[in-house]
N, C-alpha and C positions, 0 to 999 in steps of 0.2 A: 207335471202336477202343479196346481196353483199353490204358491208358497204361502205359509202363514208365519207371521212374525212371532218368534218365541223368546229369543234372547239376543243380547248384543254385548260384546265385550270390546271396550276401547282401551288401548294401551298407548301411553304417551311417555316419552323419555328422550334420552340423548345417546347417540352412537358416536363414540370418540375414537379417532384414529390413534392407536398405540404406537404403530410404526407408520412410515410413509405409505400412502395408498395410491394405486394406479388402476383406475377403471378407464380403459382406453376408448377414445372416440374413433379410432382407426387412424390410418396413416394420413398425415396432413398433405394437402396439395398447395399450401402456401409456400412462397419462395423463401420466407424467413420464418423463424420460430421453431418450435420443437417438431421433430419427425413424427412423434406419437403423442399428441396432446390428450389430456384427460377429458371426460365428458363434462360440459359446463351448462349452466342454466342461462337464461336470457340476460342476466346481469354479469356474465363472465365469471361467475363463481362456480366452484366445483359442485358436482351433483352426483349422488349415488342413486341410480335407478332402483325403485322398489323391487323390480323383478330380479335384480342381482342379489339382493338380500334374501328374497323369498326363495330363489333358486338354490342358494347355498344352504339355507335352512332345510329345504325339502331334501336335498341330497344327503345331508347328514342324518336326518331321520330315516331316510330310506336305508342307509347303510346299517343303522342300528336294528331296524326291523328285519332286514334280510338275514342278520346274524341269528335271529330267533327262528324264522321260517321264510323261505323264499317267496311264498304267496303273499306275505304281508306288504310287499312293496313291489309294484310292477316297474318295468323299464319304460319311462315316458318317451325315450328317444327312439325306441324301436317299435313300430306298429305291431309286429307279430308277437311282441312281448308285453303288450298292454294287457290289463286284467280282462278287458273285453275287446278283442281284436276287431277290426272293421268287418271281416268276413263273418264273424260270429254275430255281430250286430245286425248284419244284413239278413242272416238266417232267422234271427229272432223276429225281426219285423215281418218277414215272409210268413212265419207260423201264425202271427196274430192279425194278418191283413184283413181277414173276413169278420173280425169282431166290430162291435160299435166303436165310434171314436172314443167314448168315455172308457170302455173296457180296454181298448188298445193303449190308451194313455196310462191307465192304472197298472196294467201288466208290464208295460215297458219300464215304467218308473220303478216298480218292485224288482224287476230283473236287474236293472242297473244298480240299485241300492245293494242288493244281495250279493252281486258279483264284482263290485268295485273293491280294489285293495284298500288297506287301512289309510295309507298316506294320501291317496287320491280322494278319499272321502272328504278330507279337509282341504286339500290344495287344488282339487279339481282334476278333471280329465276331459277328453273330447266329448264325453257324453254327460258330464256332470259339472255344474258350475262350482267354482271355488267359493268356499265360505270365508276365506282369509284374504285380506287385502293389506298391502303395505304401500303407503304413499311414497313418492319419490322423496329422498332425503336432501334437504337443502341445508346450507350452513346456518347454524343457530346464532342468533343475534350478530349478523354479519358486520354491523357497524362497530362492534367490539372485537370480533374474532377473525375478520378477514380483511386483508389489505393488499390482496393480489400476490401473496407470498408463495407462488408455485415454485417448485424446485426442479432442476434439470439433472438427469442422471445419464451417464454414458453407457452404451451397450455395444456388444460386438457379436456377430454371428460366427460360430466356429465351423470350419470345414471338418467334417468327421473323418475324412480320409487322411488329411495331412495334419490334423489336430492343431491347425493354426487358424488365424483370422482370415476369413474369406475376403477376396477382393471386393471392395465397395460395400462391405458388410458393416461398417461402422455406423452407428446411429445414436441418437439421443432420445430420451423419453421424459415426459413430464410426470411429476408426482405431486400429491397433496401432502403437505408436511404432517408429521406426527403432532398430536395435540389439537387437531381441528375437530370441533364438535358439530354434529349434524342432528337435525330434528328427527326423531323417530315417532311415527304415528301409524298404528295398525288397528284394524277393525275386523272383528270376527262376529258373524251373525248366524244364528240358528245352529250352533254347534252342540254336539252331545258332550256330556261331561268328560268322557274318555278322550274325545278329540281335543278338548281344551287342555287335558293333562298331557297329551302328546305335544301340543304346542308349547306348554310351559317347559318341558324337558328340552325342546329345541331351543327356545329362547335362552335357557340357562347356559347353553353352549356359547352363545354370544356374550352373556354376562361374565363368563369365566375365560374369555379370549381364546376359545377353542376352535372357532371357525374363521379362517382368513377370507378376505374378499379381494376380487380383482386379480390382476396379473403380477408376475414377479414374486410369487409366494416362495419359490425356492431361494430367493434372495433375502427373504425375511420381510418382504412388503406385505401389506394388507391385514395386519393384526388390528382388530377393532375390539372395543369393549362397549357393551350395551348397559346403560343405567336406566332402569324403569323407575319413573318418578310418580306415575299415577295410573290407576286402573279403574275404569268406570264400568260397572256391571249392572246390566238390566235383565231381569228374568220375569217374564209375564206368564210363564207356564202355570197351569193348574197344579196344585199340590198332589192331587190324585194321579194326574198324568205322569208326574215325575216318578211315581212308584210303579205305574202300570201304563206302558206305552200304548195299549189298546183303548185306554180310557178316552171318552169324548165328553165335552170339548177339550182340546189340548191346552187352551189358554184360559186365563182368568179375566173376564171382561173388565172387572174393576181395576185390575192392575194395568191393563192396556189403557183404560181411560185416564188413570192417574199419570201414566207415562206421557200420553199426548198432552195433558194439561201442563205438565212440567215443561214440555217443549215450547208450548205457546207462551208460557209465562217466563221462559228463559231462566227457570230456577233449577236448583239442584234436583237430580232425579230421585224421587221418593223410594224407588225400588233398589237404589244403590247407595242409600245414605248410610254412612258409618259402617261400610262393609269391612270385614276382616280379611284382607287380601291373602295373608299367609295361610289362613285356614281354608280359604277357597282353593288356593293353588295346591295345598296338600290333598284336599278332597278330590280335585280333578286328577292329580297324579295317581292317587289310589285307584280311582275309577279306570284310568288308563292301564295300570298294571293288571287289574282284575279282568279287564276286557281282553288283554293279550293272553292271559291264562285261559280264558274261556274259549277264545278262537283257536289257540294252540291245541286245546283238548279236542275240539271238534275235528280238526285236521288229523290228529292222532287216531281218533276213533274211526274216521273215514279210511285212513290208510290200513288200519288193522282189519276193518271189514272187507276191504277190496282184496286183501292178501289171503283171505280164508278161502 
């Protein structure tokens, strides 16, 4: 279906390493230097791929939601455990193949939305684009915070049978030192309130140092802390649509026009001026908890009906 711009949340902050961080670039083929260097940008400074942060965040949210109901989070690593497996998608397309192109598009879109698990609705799936993007994280103010201070650590592979160091298994690996700040920049577009609430809970795990990144976590590596410094919220939805999702039009043309003018004038966004971020975060979190309760009730009713 053709997408309509409804809202946009931009989150800007700093991700700081609390302990040393190792996101490996793979084994080096260079004759000198570390056996396992970290990922670096074009300026030879450390880099945290946005996909690494997003993957760790998704995994934590999936573990939370599976603890409530196994249907709330599919297994993205196993095709047969996707919320819509490939065979099922093939069958759906076969059933609607004789419809008009517009009818096929509408029915396929509705089927995907109604059958996608909660986490994939925000983070994306093979059939649904992600609403959430995290840019690759580079060192913040490198002229002040980075002077090439990589650290080298020694490692050894243990032979499980002899419980001793294996022959030729000594190696060294590179880490980024604790206290290194990285620029955090995330964008979320066209998300529902409950999806934003789910995201706020996930980001709070990074704010409280609960999600480690990279390798060597059993050694204590990878502890990071997120500091959110700014949130820019744009919402051009019609007030009636917010209360009733069947209402048309979905957006307020005046709000859209004001937003476009602000982009052209490079001025502060009028729809996000003086926003109360704490109140927004609380409202989104409440919407997420209410949505979980509603979805859980649906599944409980379905199970009770099928058992009769």
